[in-house]
C-alpha positions in Angstrom: 75.5 83.3 118.3 77.7 80.2 118.3 79.9 79.5 115.3 78.0 76.4 114.2 74.8 78.5 114.2 76.5 81.2 112.2 77.7 78.8 109.5 74.2 77.3 109.3 72.8 80.8 108.8 75.3 81.6 106.1 74.4 78.5 104.2 70.7 79.4 104.4 71.4 82.9 103.2 73.4 81.6 100.2 70.7 79.2 99.3 67.9 81.7 99.6 69.1 84.9 97.8 70.6 85.2 94.4 72.6 88.2 95.3 75.3 87.5 92.8 73.3 86.8 89.6 70.9 89.6 90.2 72.6 92.8 91.3 69.9 95.2 92.2 67.4 92.5 93.1 64.9 93.8 95.5 61.8 92.4 97.2 58.4 93.7 96.5 56.0 95.4 98.9 52.7 93.5 98.8 50.2 96.2 99.7 47.0 94.2 99.7 47.8 91.5 102.3 45.0 92.6 104.6 42.4 92.8 101.8 40.5 90.2 99.8 38.0 90.1 97.0 35.6 87.2 97.2 32.2 86.2 95.6 29.2 87.6 97.4 27.4 84.7 99.1 23.7 84.1 99.8 23.9 86.3 102.9 25.0 89.3 100.9 28.2 91.2 101.2 28.4 90.9 105.0 27.8 87.1 104.7 31.1 86.9 102.8 33.3 88.4 105.5 34.3 85.0 106.9 35.5 83.8 103.5 37.4 87.1 103.0 39.0 86.7 106.4 40.1 83.2 105.7 41.8 84.4 102.5 43.6 87.1 104.4 44.8 84.8 107.2 46.4 82.5 104.6 48.3 85.4 103.1 49.4 86.9 106.3 50.5 83.8 108.2 51.9 82.0 105.1 50.0 78.9 106.2 47.7 77.1 103.7 46.2 75.1 106.6 45.6 78.0 109.0 41.8 77.9 108.6 41.9 74.2 109.8 43.7 75.2 113.0 41.2 75.3 115.7 43.5 77.2 118.0 43.7 80.0 115.5 40.1 80.0 114.3 38.7 80.0 117.8 40.1 83.6 118.0 38.2 84.6 114.9 34.7 83.3 115.6 33.3 86.4 113.9 35.0 88.3 111.1 33.0 91.5 111.3 34.8 93.1 114.3 38.0 93.1 112.2 36.5 94.6 109.1 37.7 98.2 108.4 36.1 98.8 105.0 34.2 96.9 102.4 32.4 97.5 99.1 30.2 95.4 96.8 31.3 95.3 93.2 29.1 95.1 90.1 30.7 91.8 89.1 29.1 90.0 92.1 32.2 90.2 94.4 32.9 92.1 97.6 36.2 93.7 98.5 37.0 93.6 102.2 39.8 95.4 104.0 40.6 94.2 107.5 42.2 96.0 110.4 45.9 95.2 110.2 46.7 96.2 113.8 43.8 94.2 115.3 44.6 91.1 113.2 48.3 91.1 114.1 47.5 91.7 117.7 45.3 88.6 117.8 47.8 86.4 115.9 50.6 87.6 118.2 48.5 86.7 121.3 48.5 83.1 120.3 52.0 82.9 118.9 51.1 82.6 115.3 53.6 83.6 112.6 53.1 86.8 110.6 54.7 87.2 107.2 55.4 90.8 106.4 54.7 92.9 103.3 58.2 92.7 101.9 58.4 89.5 100.0 60.8 87.9 97.5 60.0 88.3 93.8 60.2 85.1 91.7 60.5 84.8 88.0 58.7 81.7 86.6 59.9 79.9 83.5 57.3 77.3 82.5 57.5 75.2 79.4 54.3 73.6 78.2 54.3 70.3 76.3 50.9 70.0 74.6 51.4 66.4 73.6 51.3 67.2 69.9 55.0 67.5 69.4 55.1 71.2 70.2 56.4 73.0 73.3 56.3 76.6 74.2 57.4 78.9 77.0 54.6 80.6 78.9 54.9 84.3 78.5 53.6 87.2 80.5 51.4 88.1 77.5 49.7 85.9 74.9 52.2 86.7 72.1 55.0 84.2 72.0 57.9 83.4 69.8 59.2 80.1 68.4 62.2 78.2 69.7 64.3 79.6 66.9 63.8 83.2 68.0 61.5 84.1 65.0 57.9 84.8 65.4 56.0 81.6 65.3 52.9 80.7 63.3 49.7 81.2 65.4 49.4 78.5 68.0 46.4 76.1 67.7 43.3 77.4 69.4 43.5 74.6 72.0 47.1 75.5 72.9 46.3 79.2 73.3 43.3 78.3 75.5 45.5 76.1 77.7 48.1 78.9 77.9 45.5 81.4 79.1 44.1 79.0 81.7 47.6 78.1 83.0 48.6 81.7 83.2 45.5 82.5 85.2 46.0 79.6 87.6 49.6 80.8 88.3 48.6 84.4 88.8 45.5 83.7 90.9 47.3 81.2 93.2 50.3 83.6 93.7 47.8 86.4 94.5 46.0 84.2 97.0 49.3 83.6 98.8 50.5 87.2 98.6 53.4 86.0 96.5 55.1 88.4 93.9 55.4 86.2 90.8 56.2 87.3 87.3 56.4 85.6 83.9 59.1 86.3 81.3 58.4 88.4 78.2 59.8 85.7 75.9 60.9 88.3 73.4 63.8 88.2 70.9 66.3 89.5 73.5 65.6 86.5 75.7 65.4 83.9 72.9 68.9 84.9 71.9 70.0 83.6 75.3 67.5 80.9 76.3 65.6 78.3 74.3 62.7 75.9 75.0 65.2 73.0 75.4 67.2 75.1 78.0 64.1 75.5 80.1 62.9 72.0 79.7 66.4 70.7 80.6 66.9 73.2 83.4 70.2 74.5 82.0 71.2 76.9 84.7 73.6 79.3 83.0 71.3 80.4 80.2 68.3 80.7 82.6 70.2 82.8 85.1 71.6 85.1 82.3 68.2 85.6 80.7 66.7 86.3 84.1 69.0 89.1 85.0 67.0 91.8 83.4 64.1 91.3 85.8 66.0 91.9 89.1 64.3 89.0 90.9 65.2 87.2 94.1 64.6 83.6 92.8 63.8 81.5 89.7 61.1 78.9 89.5 61.3 76.5 86.6 58.4 74.3 85.5 58.2 71.5 82.9 54.5 70.8 82.3 52.7 68.1 80.3 49.4 69.7 79.6 47.0 67.5 77.7 44.4 69.3 79.7 44.8 72.0 82.4 42.9 69.8 85.0 45.3 66.9 84.6 48.5 68.8 84.0 51.6 67.3 85.6 54.5 69.6 86.3 58.1 69.0 87.5 59.0 72.1 89.4 62.5 73.3 90.3 63.3 76.3 92.6 66.7 77.7 91.8 68.4 79.4 94.8 72.1 80.0 94.3 73.7 76.7 93.8 70.9 74.8 95.4 67.9 73.2 93.7 64.6 72.1 95.3 62.4 69.8 93.1 58.9 68.6 93.5 56.1 67.2 91.3 52.6 68.6 91.3 49.9 70.4 89.3 50.0 74.0 88.0 49.0 75.6 91.3 51.6 73.7 93.3 54.3 75.8 91.9 53.4 79.1 93.6 51.8 77.3 96.5 55.0 75.3 97.5 57.1 78.4 96.8 55.0 80.5 99.2 55.3 77.7 101.8 59.1 77.7 101.4 59.5 81.4 101.8 57.0 81.8 104.7 58.8 79.1 106.7 61.9 81.2 106.5 60.6 84.7 106.7 57.4 84.7 108.8 58.1 85.8 112.4 56.3 85.3 115.8 56.1 87.7 118.7 56.7 84.6 121.0 60.3 84.7 119.8 61.2 88.3 120.7 64.9 88.8 121.2 67.3 91.7 121.7 70.3 92.3 119.4 72.5 95.1 118.2 72.9 96.3 114.6 76.1 98.2 113.8 75.9 100.2 110.5 78.9 101.9 109.0 78.9 104.6 106.3 76.3 106.9 107.8 77.8 110.1 106.7 74.9 112.6 106.9 71.5 113.4 108.3 70.1 112.2 105.0 71.8 108.9 105.4 70.5 108.5 108.9 67.0 109.4 107.7 67.1 106.8 104.9 68.4 104.2 107.3 65.8 105.0 110.0 63.0 104.8 107.5 64.2 101.5 106.2 64.4 99.9 109.7 60.9 101.1 110.3 59.6 99.1 107.3 61.1 95.8 108.5 58.4 93.7 110.0 60.9 91.6 111.8 61.9 94.6 113.9 59.4 95.4 116.7 61.2 98.5 117.9 64.7 100.1 117.7 66.6 102.9 119.3 70.0 104.5 118.8 72.4 103.1 121.4 75.7 104.7 120.3 77.0 107.1 117.6 80.6 107.3 116.5 82.3 108.7 113.5 80.2 107.5 110.5 78.8 104.6 112.5 75.6 104.0 114.4 74.8 101.2 116.7 71.1 100.4 117.2 69.4 98.3 119.8 66.8 96.2 118.3 63.8 94.2 119.6 63.5 91.5 116.9 60.7 89.0 116.2 62.9 85.9 116.0 66.7 85.4 115.9 69.6 86.8 113.9 68.7 84.3 111.1 65.3 86.0 110.5 66.8 89.5 110.6 69.6 88.6 108.2 67.2 87.1 105.7 64.9 90.1 105.9 67.8 92.5 105.3 69.0 90.4 102.4 65.8 91.2 100.5 66.7 94.8 99.9 69.9 96.5 98.7 70.1 99.0 101.5 72.6 97.4 103.9 75.8 95.6 102.7 77.2 92.9 105.1 80.7 93.7 106.4 82.9 90.9 105.2 84.1 88.7 108.0 84.8 85.5 106.2 83.6 83.6 103.1 82.1 80.2 103.1 83.9 77.8 100.7 81.4 75.7 98.9 82.3 72.2 97.6 82.9 72.1 93.9 83.8 75.8 93.6 81.6 78.2 91.7 81.0 76.9 88.2 78.3 79.5 87.4 80.4 82.5 88.4 77.8 83.3 91.1 79.2 85.7 93.6 78.8 84.4 97.1 77.1 87.0 99.3 79.4 88.6 101.8 78.9 87.5 105.3 77.8 89.8 108.1 80.1 89.8 111.1 78.3 88.4 114.1 79.6 88.9 117.6 78.2 88.0 121.0 77.9 90.2 124.0 77.3 88.8 127.5 76.6 85.5 125.8 73.1 86.6 124.7 73.0 89.8 122.6 74.2 89.3 119.0 75.6 92.2 117.0 75.2 92.2 113.2 77.7 94.4 111.3 76.6 96.1 108.0 77.5 99.2 106.0 74.9 101.5 104.4 74.9 101.3 100.6 75.1 104.7 98.9 71.7 105.9 98.0 70.5 107.0 94.5 
């Protein structure tokens, strides 16, 4: 890997993962990527297989427009051959589970990206302005507190209904994209740290501090003017380290654009298979090796691996990776299993006003001008 590419990778990593503010932050395993629950159509449960497959393809590829891609959909003319299980539910829906191996094989055959089960967890702070002079933070549950930290008087029925509808849109859209998204508790502990004006104004320090208890990978902030849910306008901000990404949209555009963002950086394709080496220090026992081996087996970015060399407390693996070192480093950064060996630190303009610790940089060397070696150490297990 050339030095310019390395520095680009480092900047991407620093922007993507809030390693400093959230010690212990871990991604979530999304276990239902290959399943969908959809309404039963006129053709009965089997007639809904196509709709369910479309839902799954969006989650698995990370592409909202995948069902409009004729190259992809020509490979899925019939959904039924991919169905592994299904059941009709009393509420008029059908749950369908698709064959993961068969689906991935087909997507790989046409070079389509696949976004693995391990995905970043995002905490969403959303302030709703109801146009009546009142604003409130959308909580995980219906009970909320006032801006002063004391329990508020009951909200007007209309405000409560809008809160419920907005919460449902966020949760449903996130589920449709396979995106782990959580809302804050908005309890007295948080309201001692962060207030409605903090969220509305996007004040970073208090938001980061109040978010630490959740152990998330990213923070999404929304300022919504909600006269009605259908016409709500939201100013969204994604907080990633010292970087900010802003966009305007409706309620659903928050999780939708967030999923687009992460999928573009984490989804991998078999058409970009490459060999590289992973050196891991601190492997002191068979238990350590077992934990490390199990972890590597869960990384979707790694197609296969083998032990190339063992020295004192160090193992060098040969990896076949779906993508380049960037993809592998981003995937490793999602879990606190491997700690990068410090090679250098990237000095950011303006210093570090938030006290955010810059992630340590993996050492990247080149062998024969082609094979990169990433250098990490195994974090002591629980």
